[in-house]
N, C-alpha and C positions, 0 to 999 in steps of 0.2 A: 193419330199416333204422335205426331209432332207436338200437338197441343198438350198431350199427356206428359211428354218428356219435358216441355218447357214450364209446366205448372210449378215445380219446385223452385225454378229460377225466378219466376214472377213472385212467388211467396217470399223468397229471400229478399228480392229487391223491395217488396212492399214492407217487409220488416225493417230493413235498413232505412227506408224512407220514413217510416213511422218513428224510428228511434231518433232520427234527425228532427222530426216535427216535435217529438216529446221533449227533446233537449231544448228546442227553441221555445216551446211553451213554458217549460219549467225554469229556464234560465232568464227569461225576460223579467219575471217578477223579482228574481234575485238581483239582477242588474238594476232594476228600479229601486230596490232597497239600498243597494250600494250607492246609487246616485243620490238617494235621500240622505244617506248617512254622511257622505262626504260632499264637498261643495260642487258636485257635478250637476246639481239641479240648475245652478246658475249657468254652467257651461252648456247644459242641454237647452236652456232658454236662449242663450247667446247663439248657439248653433242653429236653433230653430229660426231665430230672427234672420240670420244670414242666409239660410236655405230658402226662406220665403222670397228673398231678393234675387235668387239665382234662377237661371233657366233650368228646365228639366234635364237637359244634357249634362250640364255642369253638376247638377245634383247627383246624377248617376256616377260621376267621378268621385264625388264625396262619399257615396255609398260603397264604392269599390276599394277605395284607398286603405281602409283599416285591414283588409284581408292581406295586403302585400307584406307587411312586416311579419306576419305569422308564418310565411313560407320558409324563411331561414330557420325558424324554430322547429318546423317539421323536418327540415334537412338535418338538424342536430339530432332529432329523435331517430332518424334513419341511420345516421352515423353511429349512434349509440347501439342500435340494434345490430348493425353489421359487425361491431366490435364486441358483441355478446354481453352488452350491459342491458340485459332484458328488462329489469325493473325500471331502470332509469329511462330507457328508450320508450317503453310503453307509457310511463308516467309523463314524459315529455310530450308524446303524441296526445294523450288524454288532456293534458293541460292546454296544449295548443288548440285542440278541438273545442273544449269548453270555453276558452277565452275567445276563440273565433266566433262561436255561436253567440256568446254573450254580447260581444262588441257589435256584431252584425245586427243582433236584435235591437240594441240601443240605437244604432245609426238608422236602421230601417224604420224604427218608430218615429224618428225625427224627419226622415226624408220620404216616408210613404206617400203622403198626399201629392208631393211634387213629382215623384216617380210615376204615380198612377196617371198623371197628365199625359204621359207618353202612351199612345195607343198600343204599340207593340209590347211595352212593359205591362200594361194592364191585361193584355191577352195572355202573356206568360204567367202573370200572377193568378189569373183565373184558371189557367191550365194546371198550375201547381196545386191550387185548392181542389180541383177536380181529381187530380191524381191522388191527393191525400185522402179524399173521400173514398175513392176506389180501393186504395190500399187498406183502409179501415174495413171496408166490405170484405176484402179478400182475407184479411187476418182474423177478423172477429170469429168465424167458425172454429178456427184453430185455437184461438184463445179460450173459447167456450169449452172445447174438448179438453184442453189442458186443465181448466178450472174444475171440470167434472172429475177428471182423473185425480187431481190433488184433493178434492173434497173427500174422496175415499168412502163412498157410501156403501162399502161392503163388497164392491166389485172393482175390477181393474187392477193395475199394477201398484197403485199407491197403497191400497189396503194390504196387499201381500207384502209390500216393502215395509210398511209400518209394523206388521206382525213379525217379520223377520228381524227388524231392528229391536222390537220389544223382546223377542227371544234372545237375541244377542246380548242386550243390556242385562237381562235376567241372568244369563249364564255368567257374565262378567261379575255381577254383584254376588252370585253364589260362589264364585271362585275366590273372592276376597275372604 
């Protein structure tokens, strides 16, 4: 019974995890294009050369540092939300989230090899990859069911909804 009650929580956590992974996967190429467009390629090479000379523990600090300046930005977003500036607050949070994931992807790309030299970091990295695979397994049947419903092959809520929308549009056009 407890497992049945916790199933929606696990699905929600899997969806959140997959959204993070999706952002990571899709922002990394964008960051790569930004790096290629502005002179960050030289900075990336410079940073890579410096990281190669550092110990793995110091490299971990290099990896963690870019996250720190984004915390005040999230506090600004929280302040905006508490003062009922909904659009500004949500926009600030989204900007901080996208910027954080993008910068982290950039820095992780540079520091990955050195970080994976630490045994505990490698285990955490492998664990995250396993969790991601499990999340995909958990969410795939739900995604498939949603795709089937959206396809509207004559059954399910989507075809009824589409027929209702068509009738509504027809009545609106006739009223003109």
